[in-house]
C-alpha positions as a Markdown table, in Angstrom:
| # | Residue | x | y | z |
|---|---|---|---|---|
| 1 | Met | 158.9 | 73.3 | 41.0 |
| 2 | Leu | 155.9 | 75.4 | 39.8 |
| 3 | Lys | 152.4 | 75.4 | 41.2 |
| 4 | Ile | 149.4 | 77.6 | 40.3 |
| 5 | Glu | 146.2 | 77.6 | 42.2 |
| 6 | Asn | 142.9 | 79.2 | 41.1 |
| 7 | Leu | 144.5 | 82.0 | 39.2 |
| 8 | Val | 142.2 | 84.7 | 37.8 |
| 9 | Lys | 143.0 | 87.5 | 35.4 |
| 10 | Val | 140.3 | 89.6 | 33.9 |
| 11 | Tyr | 140.8 | 92.3 | 31.2 |
| 12 | Lys | 137.7 | 94.4 | 31.2 |
| 13 | Asp | 135.0 | 91.8 | 30.1 |
| 14 | Val | 137.5 | 89.0 | 29.2 |
| 15 | Arg | 138.5 | 86.4 | 31.7 |
| 16 | Ala | 141.9 | 85.5 | 30.4 |
| 17 | Leu | 142.5 | 83.1 | 33.3 |
| 18 | Asp | 139.5 | 81.6 | 34.9 |
| 19 | Gly | 140.6 | 79.7 | 38.0 |
| 20 | Leu | 143.6 | 78.2 | 36.4 |
| 21 | Ser | 145.4 | 75.5 | 38.5 |
| 22 | Leu | 148.3 | 73.4 | 37.4 |
| 23 | Glu | 151.5 | 71.8 | 38.8 |
| 24 | Val | 154.9 | 71.3 | 37.2 |
| 25 | Lys | 157.2 | 68.8 | 39.0 |
| 26 | Glu | 160.9 | 68.7 | 39.0 |
| 27 | Gly | 162.4 | 67.0 | 36.0 |
| 28 | Gln | 159.4 | 67.3 | 33.8 |
| 29 | Ile | 159.1 | 68.6 | 30.2 |
| 30 | Tyr | 155.6 | 70.1 | 30.7 |
| 31 | Gly | 153.8 | 71.0 | 27.5 |
| 32 | Phe | 151.2 | 73.8 | 28.1 |
| 33 | Leu | 148.9 | 73.2 | 25.2 |
| 34 | Gly | 146.0 | 75.4 | 24.1 |
| 35 | Pro | 144.5 | 77.3 | 21.1 |
| 36 | Asn | 145.5 | 80.9 | 20.4 |
| 37 | Gly | 143.9 | 83.1 | 23.0 |
| 38 | Ala | 143.5 | 80.4 | 25.6 |
| 39 | Gly | 145.5 | 82.2 | 28.2 |
| 40 | Lys | 148.9 | 80.6 | 27.9 |
| 41 | Thr | 151.0 | 83.8 | 27.7 |
| 42 | Thr | 148.9 | 85.5 | 30.4 |
| 43 | Ala | 149.7 | 82.5 | 32.7 |
| 44 | Ile | 153.4 | 82.7 | 31.9 |
| 45 | Leu | 153.6 | 86.5 | 32.4 |
| 46 | Ser | 151.7 | 86.1 | 35.7 |
| 47 | Ile | 154.3 | 83.5 | 36.9 |
| 48 | Leu | 157.1 | 86.0 | 36.1 |
| 49 | Gly | 155.3 | 88.9 | 37.8 |
| 50 | Met | 154.9 | 90.8 | 34.6 |
| 51 | Ile | 151.1 | 90.7 | 34.8 |
| 52 | Phe | 149.1 | 91.2 | 38.1 |
| 53 | Pro | 146.3 | 88.6 | 38.5 |
| 54 | Gln | 143.2 | 89.5 | 40.6 |
| 55 | Lys | 143.1 | 86.2 | 42.5 |
| 56 | Gly | 145.0 | 83.0 | 43.1 |
| 57 | Arg | 148.3 | 81.7 | 44.3 |
| 58 | Ile | 151.7 | 81.1 | 42.6 |
| 59 | Glu | 154.5 | 79.0 | 44.0 |
| 60 | Val | 157.8 | 78.9 | 42.1 |
| 61 | Leu | 160.8 | 76.8 | 43.2 |
| 62 | Gly | 159.4 | 76.4 | 46.7 |
| 63 | Glu | 158.7 | 80.1 | 47.2 |
| 64 | Glu | 155.2 | 81.6 | 47.4 |
| 65 | Val | 155.6 | 84.6 | 45.1 |
| 66 | Phe | 151.9 | 85.5 | 44.8 |
| 67 | Asn | 148.9 | 85.1 | 47.0 |
| 68 | Gly | 146.5 | 87.9 | 46.2 |
| 69 | Lys | 149.6 | 90.1 | 45.7 |
| 70 | Phe | 153.2 | 89.6 | 44.7 |
| 71 | Asp | 156.0 | 89.2 | 47.3 |
| 72 | Glu | 158.6 | 91.3 | 45.5 |
| 73 | Lys | 161.6 | 89.9 | 47.5 |
| 74 | Lys | 160.7 | 86.3 | 46.8 |
| 75 | Leu | 159.9 | 87.1 | 43.2 |
| 76 | Ile | 163.3 | 88.7 | 42.6 |
| 77 | Lys | 165.0 | 85.7 | 44.4 |
| 78 | Val | 163.4 | 83.1 | 42.2 |
| 79 | Lys | 164.0 | 85.0 | 39.0 |
| 80 | Tyr | 167.7 | 84.4 | 39.4 |
| 81 | Arg | 166.9 | 80.7 | 39.1 |
| 82 | Ile | 164.5 | 81.0 | 36.1 |
| 83 | Gly | 165.2 | 81.3 | 32.4 |
| 84 | Tyr | 162.5 | 82.8 | 30.1 |
| 85 | Met | 162.2 | 82.8 | 26.4 |
| 86 | Pro | 159.3 | 85.0 | 25.2 |
| 87 | Glu | 157.3 | 84.3 | 22.1 |
| 88 | Asn | 157.8 | 87.8 | 20.6 |
| 89 | Ala | 160.9 | 89.7 | 21.9 |
| 90 | Thr | 162.7 | 92.7 | 20.6 |
| 91 | Leu | 166.4 | 92.0 | 20.4 |
| 92 | Trp | 169.0 | 94.7 | 20.1 |
| 93 | Asp | 169.6 | 94.6 | 16.3 |
| 94 | Phe | 172.7 | 96.8 | 16.5 |
| 95 | Leu | 174.5 | 94.4 | 18.9 |
| 96 | Thr | 176.2 | 91.0 | 18.2 |
| 97 | Pro | 175.1 | 87.7 | 19.9 |
| 98 | Met | 178.2 | 88.0 | 22.1 |
| 99 | Gln | 177.3 | 91.5 | 23.2 |
| 100 | Thr | 173.7 | 90.5 | 23.8 |
| 101 | Leu | 174.6 | 87.6 | 26.1 |
| 102 | Asp | 177.2 | 89.8 | 27.9 |
| 103 | Ile | 174.5 | 92.3 | 28.8 |
| 104 | Ile | 172.2 | 89.6 | 30.0 |
| 105 | Gly | 175.0 | 88.1 | 32.1 |
| 106 | Glu | 175.8 | 91.5 | 33.6 |
| 107 | Ala | 172.2 | 91.8 | 34.6 |
| 108 | Phe | 172.7 | 88.6 | 36.6 |
| 109 | Lys | 175.7 | 90.1 | 38.3 |
| 110 | Met | 178.2 | 87.8 | 36.6 |
| 111 | Ser | 181.8 | 88.8 | 36.4 |
| 112 | Lys | 183.3 | 89.7 | 33.0 |
| 113 | Val | 185.3 | 86.4 | 33.0 |
| 114 | Glu | 182.1 | 84.4 | 33.8 |
| 115 | Arg | 180.1 | 86.2 | 31.1 |
| 116 | Gln | 182.8 | 85.6 | 28.5 |
| 117 | Lys | 182.9 | 81.9 | 29.3 |
| 118 | Arg | 179.2 | 81.4 | 29.5 |
| 119 | Ser | 178.5 | 83.3 | 26.3 |
| 120 | Glu | 181.0 | 81.2 | 24.4 |
| 121 | Glu | 179.5 | 77.9 | 25.8 |
| 122 | Leu | 175.9 | 79.0 | 24.9 |
| 123 | Leu | 176.7 | 80.2 | 21.4 |
| 124 | Lys | 178.4 | 77.0 | 20.6 |
| 125 | Leu | 175.5 | 75.0 | 22.2 |
| 126 | Val | 172.9 | 76.8 | 20.0 |
| 127 | Asp | 175.1 | 76.7 | 16.9 |
| 128 | Leu | 175.6 | 80.5 | 16.7 |
| 129 | Trp | 179.4 | 80.6 | 17.4 |
| 130 | Asp | 180.2 | 81.4 | 13.8 |
| 131 | Ala | 177.8 | 84.3 | 13.9 |
| 132 | Arg | 179.0 | 85.6 | 17.3 |
| 133 | Asn | 180.2 | 88.9 | 15.9 |
| 134 | Lys | 177.4 | 89.4 | 13.3 |
| 135 | Lys | 174.8 | 92.1 | 14.0 |
| 136 | Val | 171.6 | 90.6 | 15.4 |
| 137 | Gly | 169.6 | 92.6 | 12.9 |
| 138 | Lys | 171.2 | 90.5 | 10.1 |
| 139 | Leu | 170.3 | 87.1 | 11.6 |
| 140 | Ser | 167.6 | 84.8 | 10.2 |
| 141 | Lys | 164.4 | 84.0 | 12.1 |
| 142 | Gly | 165.8 | 80.6 | 13.2 |
| 143 | Met | 169.1 | 82.2 | 14.4 |
| 144 | Arg | 167.2 | 84.9 | 16.4 |
| 145 | Gln | 165.2 | 82.1 | 18.0 |
| 146 | Arg | 168.3 | 80.3 | 19.0 |
| 147 | Leu | 169.8 | 83.5 | 20.5 |
| 148 | Leu | 166.6 | 84.0 | 22.5 |
| 149 | Leu | 167.0 | 80.5 | 23.8 |
| 150 | Ala | 170.7 | 81.2 | 24.7 |
| 151 | Gln | 169.8 | 84.4 | 26.6 |
| 152 | Ala | 167.3 | 82.4 | 28.7 |
| 153 | Leu | 170.1 | 80.0 | 29.7 |
| 154 | Val | 172.7 | 82.6 | 30.7 |
| 155 | Asn | 172.1 | 82.2 | 34.4 |
| 156 | Asp | 172.0 | 78.3 | 34.1 |
| 157 | Pro | 168.3 | 78.2 | 35.4 |
| 158 | Glu | 166.7 | 75.3 | 37.2 |
| 159 | Leu | 163.3 | 76.1 | 35.5 |
| 160 | Leu | 163.2 | 77.1 | 31.9 |
| 161 | Ile | 160.0 | 78.7 | 30.7 |
| 162 | Leu | 159.5 | 78.9 | 26.9 |
| 163 | Asp | 156.6 | 80.7 | 25.3 |
| 164 | Glu | 155.8 | 79.2 | 21.8 |
| 165 | Pro | 159.6 | 78.6 | 21.3 |
| 166 | Met | 159.2 | 77.0 | 17.8 |
| 167 | Ser | 157.0 | 79.7 | 16.3 |
| 168 | Gly | 158.0 | 80.6 | 12.8 |
| 169 | Leu | 160.8 | 78.0 | 12.5 |
| 170 | Asp | 161.3 | 75.8 | 9.5 |
| 171 | Pro | 161.2 | 72.0 | 9.9 |
| 172 | Lys | 165.0 | 71.7 | 10.3 |
| 173 | Gly | 164.9 | 74.5 | 13.0 |
| 174 | Ile | 162.0 | 72.8 | 14.8 |
| 175 | Ala | 163.9 | 69.4 | 14.9 |
| 176 | Glu | 167.0 | 71.1 | 16.2 |
| 177 | Phe | 165.0 | 73.0 | 18.9 |
| 178 | Lys | 163.3 | 69.8 | 20.0 |
| 179 | Glu | 166.7 | 68.1 | 20.4 |
| 180 | Leu | 168.0 | 71.0 | 22.5 |
| 181 | Ile | 165.0 | 70.7 | 24.8 |
| 182 | Arg | 165.7 | 67.0 | 25.3 |
| 183 | Gln | 169.3 | 67.8 | 26.0 |
| 184 | Phe | 168.4 | 70.4 | 28.7 |
| 185 | Asn | 166.0 | 68.0 | 30.3 |
| 186 | Lys | 168.6 | 65.2 | 30.4 |
| 187 | Gly | 171.0 | 67.7 | 32.0 |
| 188 | Gly | 168.6 | 68.2 | 34.9 |
| 189 | Lys | 166.5 | 71.2 | 33.9 |
| 190 | Thr | 162.7 | 71.3 | 34.3 |
| 191 | Leu | 161.0 | 72.8 | 31.2 |
| 192 | Phe | 157.6 | 74.5 | 30.9 |
| 193 | Phe | 156.7 | 75.5 | 27.4 |
| 194 | Ser | 153.6 | 76.7 | 25.8 |
| 195 | Ser | 152.4 | 75.7 | 22.3 |
| 196 | His | 149.3 | 75.6 | 20.2 |
| 197 | Ile | 150.8 | 72.9 | 17.9 |
| 198 | Leu | 149.9 | 69.4 | 19.0 |
| 199 | Ala | 152.8 | 67.6 | 17.3 |
| 200 | His | 155.4 | 69.7 | 19.2 |
| 201 | Val | 153.9 | 68.9 | 22.6 |
| 202 | Glu | 153.0 | 65.2 | 21.9 |
| 203 | Glu | 156.5 | 64.3 | 20.6 |
| 204 | Ile | 158.7 | 65.7 | 23.4 |
| 205 | Cys | 156.7 | 66.3 | 26.5 |
| 206 | Asn | 156.3 | 63.8 | 29.4 |
| 207 | Thr | 153.5 | 65.8 | 30.9 |
| 208 | Ile | 150.8 | 67.8 | 29.2 |
| 209 | Gly | 148.3 | 70.5 | 30.4 |
| 210 | Val | 145.5 | 71.6 | 28.1 |
| 211 | Ile | 144.2 | 75.1 | 28.7 |
| 212 | Val | 141.0 | 76.4 | 27.1 |
| 213 | Lys | 139.4 | 79.8 | 27.9 |
| 214 | Gly | 141.6 | 80.3 | 30.9 |
| 215 | Lys | 140.8 | 76.9 | 32.5 |
| 216 | Leu | 142.9 | 73.7 | 32.7 |
| 217 | Arg | 140.9 | 71.0 | 31.0 |
| 218 | Ala | 143.3 | 68.1 | 31.3 |
| 219 | Gln | 146.7 | 67.4 | 32.9 |
| 220 | Gly | 149.0 | 64.4 | 33.1 |
| 221 | Thr | 151.0 | 62.1 | 31.0 |
| 222 | Leu | 149.7 | 61.4 | 27.5 |
| 223 | Asn | 148.7 | 57.9 | 28.3 |
| 224 | Asn | 146.9 | 59.0 | 31.5 |
| 225 | Ile | 145.0 | 61.7 | 29.6 |
| 226 | Lys | 144.0 | 59.1 | 27.0 |
| 227 | Arg | 142.8 | 56.7 | 29.6 |
| 228 | Glu | 140.7 | 59.4 | 31.3 |
| 229 | Phe | 139.3 | 60.3 | 27.9 |
| 230 | Leu | 138.2 | 56.7 | 27.3 |
| 231 | Arg | 136.8 | 56.4 | 30.9 |
| 232 | Lys | 134.7 | 59.6 | 30.5 |
| 233 | Thr | 133.7 | 59.4 | 26.8 |
| 234 | Gly | 133.4 | 55.7 | 26.3 |
| 235 | Tyr | 135.3 | 52.7 | 24.8 |
| 236 | Ile | 135.1 | 51.8 | 21.2 |
| 237 | Ile | 135.9 | 48.1 | 20.8 |
| 238 | Leu | 136.2 | 46.3 | 17.4 |
| 239 | Ile | 135.9 | 42.6 | 17.6 |
| 240 | Glu | 135.9 | 39.7 | 15.2 |
| 241 | Thr | 134.6 | 36.2 | 16.2 |
| 242 | Ser | 134.9 | 32.8 | 14.6 |
| 243 | Lys | 131.1 | 32.7 | 14.0 |
| 244 | Pro | 128.2 | 35.1 | 14.6 |
| 245 | Val | 127.3 | 35.7 | 18.2 |
| 246 | Lys | 124.7 | 37.6 | 20.2 |
| 247 | Ile | 126.3 | 40.4 | 22.3 |
| 248 | Asp | 123.9 | 41.0 | 25.2 |
| 249 | Leu | 125.7 | 43.5 | 27.4 |
| 250 | Asp | 125.2 | 47.1 | 28.5 |
| 251 | Ala | 126.7 | 48.6 | 25.4 |
| 252 | Lys | 125.8 | 49.8 | 21.9 |
| 253 | Val | 126.5 | 47.1 | 19.3 |
| 254 | Glu | 126.8 | 47.7 | 15.6 |
| 255 | Val | 127.1 | 44.7 | 13.3 |
| 256 | Ile | 129.7 | 45.4 | 10.6 |
| 257 | Asp | 129.2 | 42.1 | 8.8 |
| 258 | Ala | 128.4 | 38.5 | 9.8 |
| 259 | Asn | 131.0 | 38.1 | 12.6 |
| 260 | Arg | 132.5 | 41.6 | 13.0 |
| 261 | Tyr | 131.2 | 44.1 | 15.5 |
| 262 | Lys | 131.7 | 47.6 | 16.7 |
| 263 | Ile | 130.9 | 48.0 | 20.4 |
| 264 | Thr | 130.6 | 51.3 | 22.2 |
| 265 | Ala | 130.6 | 51.0 | 26.0 |
| 266 | Ser | 130.9 | 53.4 | 29.0 |
| 267 | Arg | 133.6 | 51.1 | 30.4 |
| 268 | Asp | 136.2 | 48.5 | 29.4 |
| 269 | Ile | 134.1 | 45.3 | 28.8 |
| 270 | Arg | 136.7 | 43.2 | 27.0 |
| 271 | Glu | 136.9 | 40.5 | 29.6 |
| 272 | Glu | 133.1 | 40.2 | 29.7 |
| 273 | Leu | 133.0 | 40.0 | 25.9 |
| 274 | His | 135.5 | 37.1 | 26.0 |
| 275 | Asp | 133.4 | 35.2 | 28.5 |
| 276 | Leu | 130.2 | 35.8 | 26.6 |
| 277 | Ile | 131.6 | 34.8 | 23.3 |
| 278 | Ala | 133.1 | 31.6 | 24.8 |
| 279 | Leu | 129.7 | 30.6 | 26.3 |
| 280 | Gln | 128.3 | 30.7 | 22.8 |
| 281 | Gly | 130.9 | 28.2 | 21.5 |
| 282 | Ala | 132.8 | 30.9 | 19.5 |
| 283 | Lys | 136.3 | 32.2 | 19.6 |
| 284 | Val | 137.6 | 35.8 | 19.6 |
| 285 | Leu | 139.8 | 36.2 | 16.5 |
| 286 | Thr | 140.7 | 39.8 | 17.0 |
| 287 | Met | 139.7 | 42.4 | 19.6 |
| 288 | Gln | 140.9 | 46.0 | 19.6 |
| 289 | Val | 140.2 | 49.1 | 21.6 |
| 290 | Lys | 140.4 | 52.2 | 19.4 |
| 291 | Glu | 142.7 | 54.6 | 21.2 |
| 292 | Pro | 142.1 | 58.4 | 20.8 |
| 293 | Thr | 144.8 | 60.5 | 19.3 |
| 294 | Met | 145.9 | 63.7 | 21.1 |
| 295 | Glu | 144.1 | 65.5 | 18.3 |
| 296 | Asp | 140.8 | 63.8 | 19.2 |
| 297 | Ile | 141.2 | 64.8 | 22.8 |
| 298 | Phe | 142.3 | 68.4 | 22.0 |
| 299 | Leu | 139.4 | 69.0 | 19.6 |
| 300 | His | 137.0 | 67.5 | 22.2 |
| 301 | Leu | 138.2 | 69.8 | 24.9 |
| 302 | Ile | 138.1 | 73.0 | 22.9 |
| 303 | Ser | 134.6 | 72.1 | 21.6 |
| 304 | Ser | 133.3 | 71.4 | 25.1 |
| 305 | Pro | 134.9 | 74.2 | 27.1 |
| 306 | Gln | 132.6 | 74.0 | 30.1 |
| 307 | Ser | 133.9 | 70.6 | 31.3 |
| 308 | Arg | 137.1 | 68.6 | 31.3 |
| 309 | Phe | 135.5 | 65.6 | 29.6 |
| 310 | Ser | 131.8 | 65.4 | 28.9 |
| 311 | Gly | 130.0 | 62.1 | 29.4 |
| 312 | Glu | 128.7 | 62.1 | 25.9 |
| 313 | Ile | 130.6 | 60.1 | 23.3 |
| 314 | Phe | 132.7 | 62.5 | 21.2 |
| 315 | Lys | 130.9 | 62.3 | 17.9 |
| 316 | Ser | 133.9 | 62.9 | 15.6 |
| 317 | Phe | 136.0 | 60.4 | 17.5 |
| 318 | Asn | 133.2 | 57.8 | 17.3 |
| 319 | His | 132.6 | 58.5 | 13.6 |
| 320 | Thr | 136.2 | 57.8 | 12.8 |
| 321 | Tyr | 135.8 | 54.1 | 13.4 |
| 322 | Lys | 132.5 | 53.4 | 11.7 |
């Protein structure tokens, strides 16, 4: 659906994209997560042919649109199948929502009848039907965001690209926007949206990519990213036994009290712990692996920008469970 390989974009002395590679598969809600200035918007504008990268390859909907240079014919072809909602867009304040969508539809060479029908469908979908004849300049921030979403849907795109779509919305607006994203995905659309807000990505995305300083630091489902984090940074295991035991394994052992222990290991040693404790005539009363949150992982990645996951135990994550 969307594939980027080794994309490089340099502005003077700033490497906005530094060998960025990622893949969005059909049917995914892909959350493109990163701090402000990480390169999210630059990547999106490169996909759309609005920024010219120096190196790399971009494939959209099975078409190679960029490989050192843009293929204009292929780019125009795929744009008819893409919807794009920018983070900051200037709407025509003197037009109404109906007029706005009519102009967008005309740009996609839709007939007047098609434009009328599609505009009505979309304004009802995004709850702007009652404001259809109101000047856009009089709309609230949330209503303008919904109109921007509607214009991205005029051509019924297969791939919907949203750049910080919930920026500036109140909690009610955010909840409504999340529900719309879920509906679009259930209807067969693939969504790629950028955000710097963890909760937005974690709640609704089935695939996450984390970009830091123009590089992708992690990619996959949330569970897979967590497992990779644990594999690279270590497992924190809390265990309680029926009586004191000696834990002689390749791990760091901290005695919390008489029969409770905190164990930090480079791998999952729970099975070995069970066997070792049984040999000492004791029982395991509780055993728990402390899972990292997405916040733990995100903070780790942005604090260690030179590697995907460092081999060192992430100190703040470790400290949380002392």
